[in-house]
C-alpha positions as CSV (number, residue, x, y, z in Angstrom):
1,M,0.0,0.0,0.0
2,E,1.2,3.5,-0.8
3,E,2.3,5.6,2.1
4,I,-0.3,8.3,3.1
5,S,1.3,11.7,3.3
6,D,0.2,14.8,5.2
7,K,-0.2,16.7,1.9
8,G,-3.5,15.1,1.1
9,L,-4.6,14.0,4.5
10,M,-7.5,16.4,5.0
11,D,-8.8,15.8,1.4
12,L,-8.7,12.1,2.1
13,I,-10.6,12.5,5.4
14,K,-13.3,14.6,3.6
15,E,-13.5,12.1,0.8
16,K,-13.9,9.1,3.2
17,F,-16.3,10.9,5.6
18,P,-18.6,13.4,3.8
19,K,-20.5,14.1,7.0
20,F,-17.2,15.5,8.4
21,I,-17.2,18.3,5.9
22,P,-19.5,20.7,7.8
23,Y,-17.2,20.3,10.9
24,W,-14.2,21.1,8.7
25,E,-15.9,24.1,7.0
26,S,-17.1,25.6,10.3
27,Y,-13.6,25.3,11.7
28,I,-11.8,26.7,8.7
29,N,-14.4,29.6,8.4
30,Y,-13.7,30.6,11.9
31,W,-9.9,30.0,12.1
32,G,-8.8,30.3,8.5
33,S,-7.1,27.9,6.2
34,D,-3.5,28.8,6.8
35,L,-3.1,26.3,9.6
36,G,-0.7,23.4,9.7
37,I,-2.0,19.8,9.4
38,T,-1.7,19.3,13.2
39,V,-4.2,22.1,13.9
40,Q,-6.4,21.1,11.0
41,T,-7.2,17.7,12.5
42,T,-9.0,19.4,15.5
43,P,-12.5,19.2,13.9
44,L,-12.0,15.5,13.3
45,T,-12.1,14.9,17.0
46,K,-15.4,16.8,17.4
47,Y,-16.8,14.8,14.5
48,V,-15.8,11.5,15.9
49,V,-17.0,12.3,19.4
50,D,-20.4,13.2,17.9
51,V,-20.5,9.9,15.9
52,I,-19.6,7.9,19.0
53,K,-22.3,9.7,21.0
54,S,-24.8,8.9,18.2
55,K,-23.9,5.2,18.6
56,D,-23.7,4.8,14.8
57,E,-21.8,1.6,14.9
58,N,-21.2,1.4,11.1
59,E,-19.7,4.8,11.0
60,I,-17.6,4.2,14.2
61,K,-16.2,1.1,12.7
62,R,-15.4,2.8,9.4
63,I,-13.7,5.7,11.3
64,F,-11.4,3.4,13.3
65,I,-10.6,1.2,10.3
66,F,-9.4,4.4,8.7
67,I,-7.5,5.6,11.8
68,E,-5.8,2.2,12.0
69,N,-4.8,2.5,8.3
70,L,-3.3,6.0,9.0
71,M,-1.4,4.6,12.0
72,C,0.0,1.7,9.8
73,N,0.4,3.4,6.4
74,G,0.8,7.1,7.2
75,N,4.1,8.8,6.9
76,E,5.8,9.6,10.2
77,Y,4.2,13.0,10.3
78,V,0.7,11.6,9.7
79,K,1.2,8.9,12.4
80,T,2.4,11.6,14.8
81,V,-0.5,13.9,14.1
82,I,-3.1,11.1,14.4
83,A,-1.6,9.8,17.6
84,T,-0.9,13.1,19.4
85,E,-3.7,15.3,18.2
86,F,-6.5,12.9,17.5
87,L,-6.1,9.8,19.7
88,E,-4.9,11.8,22.8
89,A,-7.8,14.2,22.3
90,L,-10.2,11.3,22.4
91,L,-8.6,10.0,25.6
92,N,-9.2,13.4,27.1
93,K,-12.9,13.0,26.4
94,D,-13.1,9.7,28.4
95,P,-15.1,9.3,30.6
96,D,-17.0,12.6,30.7
97,E,-18.1,12.7,27.0
98,I,-17.4,9.3,25.6
99,Q,-16.3,5.9,27.1
100,F,-13.8,3.8,25.3
101,I,-15.4,0.7,26.7
102,N,-18.4,1.4,24.3
103,F,-16.3,1.4,21.1
104,S,-12.9,-0.2,21.9
105,Q,-13.9,-3.3,19.9
106,Y,-13.4,-1.2,16.7
107,L,-9.9,-0.1,17.5
108,G,-7.0,-1.7,15.6
109,K,-3.8,-3.1,17.0
110,E,-1.6,-0.1,16.3
111,T,-4.3,2.3,17.7
112,I,-4.7,0.3,20.9
113,G,-1.0,-0.1,21.2
114,Y,-0.5,3.7,21.1
115,L,-3.4,4.4,23.5
116,R,-2.1,1.8,26.0
117,A,1.4,3.2,25.8
118,W,0.1,6.8,26.3
119,N,-1.9,5.6,29.4
120,E,1.2,3.9,30.8
121,F,3.3,7.0,30.2
122,N,0.8,9.1,32.0
123,G,0.1,6.6,34.8
124,T,-3.5,6.4,33.9
125,E,-6.0,3.7,33.0
126,T,-8.8,3.9,30.5
127,E,-11.6,1.3,30.8
128,G,-11.8,-0.6,27.6
129,L,-8.2,-0.4,26.7
C-alpha cells in the first residue's frame, strides 16, 4: 500500500467521511485555512465524538478502520498527528463525554498499542483499553 502523506490528508478525510465536511468548513471559516495539518485535525475529534455519541456503529467502525490505516500506512508526520492530536484528544474525552469501553472493539492493533502506551506513560488507565 502507498504511504499516506500529510499533503493530502484532509482531502482524504473529507472524501472518506462526507459528514465530516461541515465540521471542517465551520472550523476553517472561523480559524482560517493557513493552519498546519496538526491544527487542521482538530475538527476530526469533534466529528468522531459526535459519531460515538450517536452510537452509529457502522460509522464508528469505518472511522477506526481508517484511523488504523493511518497509523499503519501514514508517513511519520501523519502517524504523529493522528496519535498526538486525535487519539490523545479522544482519551481526554473519556469518561466525561465518551467511554472507550463502548467502542474499543473497533480499535485496531496499532491504535490500541498507542493508547495503552500513552496511558502507561501518564500513569492512567482507560476502561476498555
